[in-house]
BAVOVO-129528 format. One record per residue (C-alpha): residue number from 1; residue in three letters; x, z, y. Coordinates in Angstrom, 1 decimal, decimal comma. Example, Ala and Ser with C-alpha at 12.3 -4.5 7.8 and 13.67 -1.06 7.14 Angstrom:
# residues 2
<site k="1" r="Ala" c1="12,3" c3="7,8" c2="-4,5"/>
<site k="2" r="Ser" c1="13,7" c3="7,1" c2="-1,1"/>
This chain:
# residues 119
<site k="1" r="Unk" c1="70,7" c3="75,9" c2="66,1"/>
<site k="2" r="Unk" c1="74,4" c3="76,3" c2="66,2"/>
<site k="3" r="Unk" c1="76,9" c3="74,7" c2="68,5"/>
<site k="4" r="Unk" c1="77,8" c3="71,8" c2="66,3"/>
<site k="5" r="Unk" c1="74,1" c3="70,8" c2="66,0"/>
<site k="6" r="Unk" c1="73,8" c3="70,9" c2="69,8"/>
<site k="7" r="Unk" c1="77,0" c3="68,8" c2="70,2"/>
<site k="8" r="Unk" c1="76,0" c3="66,2" c2="67,6"/>
<site k="9" r="Unk" c1="72,5" c3="66,0" c2="69,1"/>
<site k="10" r="Unk" c1="73,9" c3="65,4" c2="72,6"/>
<site k="11" r="Unk" c1="76,4" c3="62,8" c2="71,3"/>
<site k="12" r="Unk" c1="73,6" c3="61,0" c2="69,4"/>
<site k="13" r="Unk" c1="71,2" c3="61,0" c2="72,4"/>
<site k="14" r="Unk" c1="74,0" c3="59,8" c2="74,7"/>
<site k="15" r="Unk" c1="74,8" c3="57,0" c2="72,3"/>
<site k="16" r="Unk" c1="71,2" c3="55,9" c2="72,1"/>
<site k="17" r="Unk" c1="70,8" c3="56,1" c2="75,8"/>
<site k="18" r="Unk" c1="73,9" c3="54,0" c2="76,5"/>
<site k="19" r="Unk" c1="73,0" c3="51,4" c2="73,8"/>
<site k="20" r="Unk" c1="69,4" c3="51,3" c2="75,2"/>
<site k="21" r="Unk" c1="70,8" c3="50,6" c2="78,7"/>
<site k="22" r="Unk" c1="73,1" c3="47,8" c2="77,5"/>
<site k="23" r="Unk" c1="70,3" c3="46,2" c2="75,5"/>
<site k="24" r="Unk" c1="67,9" c3="46,5" c2="78,4"/>
<site k="25" r="Unk" c1="70,5" c3="44,9" c2="80,8"/>
<site k="26" r="Unk" c1="70,9" c3="42,0" c2="78,4"/>
<site k="27" r="Unk" c1="67,1" c3="41,5" c2="78,1"/>
<site k="28" r="Unk" c1="66,1" c3="41,9" c2="81,7"/>
<site k="29" r="Unk" c1="69,2" c3="40,4" c2="83,3"/>
<site k="30" r="Unk" c1="68,4" c3="38,2" c2="86,3"/>
<site k="31" r="Unk" c1="70,2" c3="34,8" c2="85,9"/>
<site k="32" r="Unk" c1="70,4" c3="32,0" c2="88,4"/>
<site k="33" r="Unk" c1="68,3" c3="28,9" c2="87,6"/>
<site k="34" r="Unk" c1="71,2" c3="26,6" c2="88,4"/>
<site k="35" r="Unk" c1="75,0" c3="26,9" c2="88,8"/>
<site k="36" r="Unk" c1="76,4" c3="26,1" c2="92,2"/>
<site k="37" r="Unk" c1="80,0" c3="25,4" c2="93,2"/>
<site k="38" r="Unk" c1="79,5" c3="27,4" c2="96,4"/>
<site k="39" r="Unk" c1="79,4" c3="30,6" c2="94,3"/>
<site k="40" r="Unk" c1="83,1" c3="30,0" c2="93,5"/>
<site k="41" r="Unk" c1="84,2" c3="29,6" c2="97,1"/>
<site k="42" r="Unk" c1="86,0" c3="32,4" c2="98,9"/>
<site k="43" r="Unk" c1="83,9" c3="34,2" c2="101,4"/>
<site k="44" r="Unk" c1="85,6" c3="35,3" c2="104,6"/>
<site k="45" r="Unk" c1="83,0" c3="36,6" c2="107,0"/>
<site k="46" r="Unk" c1="81,3" c3="33,3" c2="107,4"/>
<site k="47" r="Unk" c1="84,5" c3="31,4" c2="108,3"/>
<site k="48" r="Unk" c1="85,9" c3="28,5" c2="106,3"/>
<site k="49" r="Unk" c1="88,4" c3="29,9" c2="103,8"/>
<site k="50" r="Unk" c1="92,1" c3="29,4" c2="104,5"/>
<site k="51" r="Unk" c1="93,9" c3="28,9" c2="101,2"/>
<site k="52" r="Unk" c1="93,1" c3="30,5" c2="97,9"/>
<site k="53" r="Unk" c1="91,9" c3="34,0" c2="97,2"/>
<site k="54" r="Unk" c1="94,2" c3="34,4" c2="94,2"/>
<site k="55" r="Unk" c1="97,4" c3="35,7" c2="95,7"/>
<site k="56" r="Unk" c1="100,1" c3="37,6" c2="94,0"/>
<site k="57" r="Unk" c1="100,8" c3="41,1" c2="95,4"/>
<site k="58" r="Unk" c1="103,9" c3="43,1" c2="94,8"/>
<site k="59" r="Unk" c1="103,2" c3="45,9" c2="92,3"/>
<site k="60" r="Unk" c1="104,5" c3="48,4" c2="94,9"/>
<site k="61" r="Unk" c1="101,1" c3="48,1" c2="96,7"/>
<site k="62" r="Unk" c1="99,3" c3="49,2" c2="93,6"/>
<site k="63" r="Unk" c1="101,8" c3="52,1" c2="93,0"/>
<site k="64" r="Unk" c1="101,2" c3="53,3" c2="96,6"/>
<site k="65" r="Unk" c1="97,5" c3="53,1" c2="96,1"/>
<site k="66" r="Unk" c1="97,7" c3="55,1" c2="92,9"/>
<site k="67" r="Unk" c1="99,8" c3="57,8" c2="94,6"/>
<site k="68" r="Unk" c1="97,3" c3="57,9" c2="97,5"/>
<site k="69" r="Unk" c1="94,4" c3="58,4" c2="95,0"/>
<site k="70" r="Unk" c1="96,4" c3="61,1" c2="93,2"/>
<site k="71" r="Unk" c1="97,0" c3="63,1" c2="96,4"/>
<site k="72" r="Unk" c1="93,5" c3="62,4" c2="97,6"/>
<site k="73" r="Unk" c1="92,1" c3="64,0" c2="94,4"/>
<site k="74" r="Unk" c1="94,5" c3="66,9" c2="94,9"/>
<site k="75" r="Unk" c1="93,0" c3="67,5" c2="98,3"/>
<site k="76" r="Unk" c1="89,5" c3="67,3" c2="96,8"/>
<site k="77" r="Unk" c1="90,4" c3="70,1" c2="94,4"/>
<site k="78" r="Unk" c1="92,2" c3="72,2" c2="97,0"/>
<site k="79" r="Unk" c1="89,4" c3="72,6" c2="99,5"/>
<site k="80" r="Unk" c1="86,8" c3="74,2" c2="97,3"/>
<site k="81" r="Unk" c1="89,5" c3="76,3" c2="95,6"/>
<site k="82" r="Unk" c1="90,7" c3="77,6" c2="98,9"/>
<site k="83" r="Unk" c1="87,2" c3="78,5" c2="100,1"/>
<site k="84" r="Unk" c1="86,6" c3="80,6" c2="97,0"/>
<site k="85" r="Unk" c1="90,0" c3="82,1" c2="96,4"/>
<site k="86" r="Unk" c1="88,9" c3="85,7" c2="97,0"/>
<site k="87" r="Unk" c1="86,1" c3="85,4" c2="94,4"/>
<site k="88" r="Unk" c1="88,3" c3="83,6" c2="91,9"/>
<site k="89" r="Unk" c1="91,1" c3="86,2" c2="91,8"/>
<site k="90" r="Unk" c1="94,8" c3="86,0" c2="91,1"/>
<site k="91" r="Unk" c1="94,5" c3="83,9" c2="87,9"/>
<site k="92" r="Unk" c1="93,1" c3="81,1" c2="90,0"/>
<site k="93" r="Unk" c1="96,2" c3="81,3" c2="92,3"/>
<site k="94" r="Unk" c1="98,5" c3="81,0" c2="89,3"/>
<site k="95" r="Unk" c1="96,4" c3="78,0" c2="87,9"/>
<site k="96" r="Unk" c1="96,5" c3="76,2" c2="91,3"/>
<site k="97" r="Unk" c1="100,3" c3="76,9" c2="91,5"/>
<site k="98" r="Unk" c1="100,7" c3="75,2" c2="88,1"/>
<site k="99" r="Unk" c1="98,5" c3="72,3" c2="89,2"/>
<site k="100" r="Unk" c1="100,4" c3="71,8" c2="92,4"/>
<site k="101" r="Unk" c1="103,7" c3="72,1" c2="90,5"/>
<site k="102" r="Unk" c1="102,8" c3="69,3" c2="88,2"/>
<site k="103" r="Unk" c1="101,7" c3="67,1" c2="91,1"/>
<site k="104" r="Unk" c1="105,0" c3="68,0" c2="92,9"/>
<site k="105" r="Unk" c1="107,0" c3="66,9" c2="89,9"/>
<site k="106" r="Unk" c1="105,0" c3="63,6" c2="89,9"/>
<site k="107" r="Unk" c1="105,8" c3="63,1" c2="93,5"/>
<site k="108" r="Unk" c1="109,5" c3="63,8" c2="93,0"/>
<site k="109" r="Unk" c1="109,5" c3="61,3" c2="90,1"/>
<site k="110" r="Unk" c1="107,9" c3="58,6" c2="92,3"/>
<site k="111" r="Unk" c1="110,5" c3="59,3" c2="95,0"/>
<site k="112" r="Unk" c1="113,4" c3="59,0" c2="92,6"/>
<site k="113" r="Unk" c1="112,1" c3="55,8" c2="91,1"/>
<site k="114" r="Unk" c1="111,8" c3="54,3" c2="94,7"/>
<site k="115" r="Unk" c1="108,1" c3="53,7" c2="94,3"/>
<site k="116" r="Unk" c1="107,4" c3="54,8" c2="97,9"/>
<site k="117" r="Unk" c1="110,2" c3="52,9" c2="99,6"/>
<site k="118" r="Unk" c1="109,3" c3="49,9" c2="101,8"/>
<site k="119" r="Unk" c1="111,8" c3="47,2" c2="101,8"/>
């Protein structure tokens, strides 16, 4: 069998598996026997809720969260790379330099746009 046959077989099996899981979730889904208004209440550690849970947050919070995730993923890539640098060779050093350069450009862009300034 050639590579295309393997790829198409894999895609077909993955599609069948995903559709099977979706259909099984629809068939065997556990549903409540009655609807309760309590389910719609805000839960705050057993205390009575104070106000509504639907608050508007400034988009800056989301941008800071995305930047945190970006640099957290960077750290997750840097640790195994740094532990295996001798076995990987010089090309891995160049590749990681390019990776860090792109992330650094993104960081500079975020700083210039003022995404990380607290007002």
